[in-house]
C-alpha positions in Angstrom: 80.1 114.4 5.3 83.0 114.2 2.8 83.2 112.3 -0.4 84.8 109.2 1.1 82.2 109.0 3.9 79.4 109.5 1.4 80.7 106.6 -0.7 81.1 104.4 2.4 77.6 105.1 3.5 76.2 104.3 0.1 78.1 101.0 0.1 76.8 100.2 3.6 73.3 100.5 2.2 74.0 98.3 -0.8 75.6 95.6 1.5 72.5 95.8 3.8 70.2 95.2 0.9 72.4 92.4 -0.5 72.4 90.6 2.9 68.6 90.8 3.2 66.6 87.9 1.8 63.8 90.4 1.1 63.2 94.1 0.5 63.7 96.6 3.4 62.0 99.8 4.4 63.9 103.0 4.7 63.6 102.7 8.5 65.1 99.2 8.4 67.9 100.3 6.2 68.7 103.3 8.4 68.8 101.0 11.5 71.1 98.5 9.8 73.6 101.2 8.6 73.2 103.4 11.8 72.4 106.7 10.0 69.3 108.9 10.3 66.3 108.1 8.2 66.4 111.5 6.4 70.0 110.8 5.3 69.2 107.3 4.3 66.3 108.6 2.2 68.6 111.0 0.3 71.1 108.3 -0.4 68.3 106.0 -1.7 67.0 108.7 -4.0 70.4 109.0 -5.7 70.9 105.2 -5.9 67.3 104.9 -7.3 68.0 107.5 -10.0 71.0 105.5 -11.2 69.1 102.2 -11.2 71.2 100.7 -8.3 68.1 100.3 -6.1 64.4 100.2 -6.8 61.1 100.6 -5.0 58.9 97.5 -4.9 55.5 98.1 -3.4 54.7 100.5 -0.7 57.9 101.8 1.1 59.9 98.6 0.1 63.4 99.0 -1.3 65.4 96.3 -3.1 68.5 96.1 -5.3 67.9 97.4 -8.9 68.6 95.6 -12.1 71.6 97.8 -12.8 73.4 95.8 -10.2 73.1 92.7 -12.4 74.8 94.5 -15.3 77.6 95.7 -13.1 78.1 92.2 -11.5 78.0 90.5 -15.0 80.6 92.9 -16.4 82.9 92.6 -13.4 82.7 88.8 -13.5 83.5 88.7 -17.2 86.5 91.0 -16.7 87.8 89.1 -13.7 87.4 85.7 -15.3 89.1 86.8 -18.6 92.1 88.1 -16.7 92.1 85.2 -14.3 91.9 82.5 -16.9 94.6 83.9 -19.1 97.0 84.4 -16.2 96.2 81.0 -14.6 96.6 78.7 -17.5 100.4 78.6 -17.8 100.7 78.3 -14.0 98.3 75.4 -14.0 100.1 73.7 -16.9 103.3 73.9 -14.9 101.6 72.6 -11.7 100.1 69.6 -13.6 103.6 68.9 -15.1 105.2 68.9 -11.6 102.5 66.9 -9.8 101.3 64.7 -12.6 97.8 65.4 -11.3 94.9 67.3 -12.8 94.9 71.0 -11.8 91.6 72.8 -11.3 90.7 76.4 -10.9 87.4 77.1 -9.1 85.4 80.2 -8.1 82.5 80.6 -5.6 79.0 80.7 -6.9 76.5 81.2 -4.1 76.8 78.2 -1.8 78.7 76.2 -4.3 81.9 76.5 -6.4 82.3 76.0 -10.1 85.2 74.8 -12.2 86.3 77.5 -14.7 89.6 76.0 -15.9 91.3 72.6 -15.7 94.5 71.0 -17.0 94.2 67.3 -17.1 96.9 64.9 -16.1 98.3 62.6 -18.7 98.4 59.6 -16.4 96.4 56.5 -17.0 94.5 57.0 -13.7 93.4 60.6 -13.5 90.7 62.9 -12.1 88.6 64.5 -14.8 87.0 67.9 -14.0 85.1 69.5 -16.9 84.7 73.2 -16.9 81.3 74.2 -15.5 81.2 71.4 -12.9 79.6 72.5 -9.7 80.9 71.3 -6.3 79.7 72.2 -2.8 81.6 74.8 -0.7 81.3 72.6 2.4 82.7 69.4 0.9 86.1 68.8 -0.7 89.3 70.8 -0.6 88.5 73.5 -3.3 85.2 74.5 -1.8 86.4 74.5 1.8 89.4 76.6 0.8 87.2 79.2 -0.8 84.9 79.2 2.2 87.8 79.5 4.7 89.0 82.7 3.1 85.6 84.3 2.7 84.2 86.7 5.4 82.0 85.7 8.3 78.9 87.1 6.5 79.4 84.6 3.7 80.1 81.7 6.1 76.9 82.5 8.1 74.9 82.7 4.9 76.2 79.4 3.5 75.7 77.4 6.7 72.2 78.9 7.1 71.2 77.9 3.6 72.4 74.4 4.1 70.6 74.1 7.5 73.7 72.9 9.2 73.4 71.9 12.9 75.3 73.9 15.5 77.7 71.0 15.8 78.3 70.8 12.1 78.7 74.5 11.8 81.3 74.5 14.6 83.2 71.7 13.1 83.3 73.4 9.7 84.4 76.7 11.3 87.3 75.0 13.1 88.3 73.3 9.8 88.3 76.7 8.1 90.5 78.2 10.8 93.0 75.3 10.2 92.9 75.9 6.5 93.8 79.5 6.9 96.5 78.7 9.4 98.3 76.2 7.2 97.5 78.0 3.9 95.9 75.0 2.1 93.1 72.5 2.3 93.4 68.8 1.8 90.6 66.2 1.7 90.5 62.5 0.9 87.3 60.9 -0.5 84.9 63.7 0.4 83.5 64.3 -3.1 84.6 61.0 -4.6 85.6 58.1 -2.4 88.7 57.3 -4.6 89.9 60.9 -5.1 92.1 63.2 -2.9 92.4 67.0 -3.5 94.6 69.8 -2.2 93.7 73.4 -2.7 95.2 76.8 -1.9 93.7 80.3 -2.1 94.2 82.7 -5.0 94.0 86.3 -3.6 93.7 89.6 -5.5 95.5 92.9 -4.8 93.3 93.6 -1.8 94.0 90.1 -0.3 90.4 89.1 -1.2 89.8 85.4 -2.2 89.0 85.2 -5.9 89.5 81.5 -6.6 91.0 78.3 -5.3 93.7 76.4 -7.2 93.8 72.7 -6.6 95.1 69.4 -7.8 93.1 66.2 -7.6 94.0 62.5 -8.3 93.6 58.9 -7.2 94.1 58.6 -3.4 96.1 55.4 -3.5 99.2 57.7 -3.7 98.5 59.4 -0.4 101.0 59.3 2.4 102.3 62.0 4.7 105.5 62.7 2.7 103.6 62.8 -0.7 100.8 65.0 0.7 103.3 67.5 2.1 105.2 67.8 -1.2 102.0 68.1 -3.2 100.7 70.8 -0.8 104.0 72.8 -1.3 103.6 72.7 -5.1 99.9 73.8 -4.9 100.7 76.6 -2.5 103.6 77.8 -4.6 101.4 77.9 -7.7 98.6 79.7 -6.0 101.0 82.3 -4.5 102.5 82.8 -8.0 99.0 83.4 -9.5 98.0 85.7 -6.6 101.2 87.7 -7.2 100.4 88.1 -10.9 97.0 89.4 -9.9 98.6 92.0 -7.8 98.7 90.4 -4.3 
């Protein structure tokens, strides 16, 4: 097994542990990643020595605390770069649309606002930084969910105890969002507010944020919505390009 294969197997083990709601035995991990138990055990020994995984009780393996440090540092680095890059693009988007622009990232089964540029209009949508919104309601959250992988989609719908019909409807909506490159909702989070969101992708085409505008929905009509969607998509593509996409 070469270096690339070794790294791939180690990552498979970490993903298996991250997807599990509880600890796993060596046998369970080996079955999930389709490698022999003896090989799995050797990988786990190395990961344990580096604090990436830890033993909890008899034969039970879980993610180690070192993972939290890595995740925290990565999040801080990404957010610093993302915020600094996004702000001038958001200011320009708000100037063009005369609507509040909002940048959100996924946080578990929700999304959180990490940057906003408020409209100067008398009637405006206010989105304070730190505001939490659901992934399954409203354009920003649905846009994030649409561009996530199936594993995240399944986890979110399971956590929310969605019925098979609700899950299928949401899945079809996510496919439409990916097909058109943006999400638009009217009155889902607030009955008087519409929102349009587009994905922000990194250099590996992985979703890192959704960029959106939101404002009073008395302005809505087909021509207006189309023009606003073009502005949002253009801004999101510009931000994605600056992030290496």
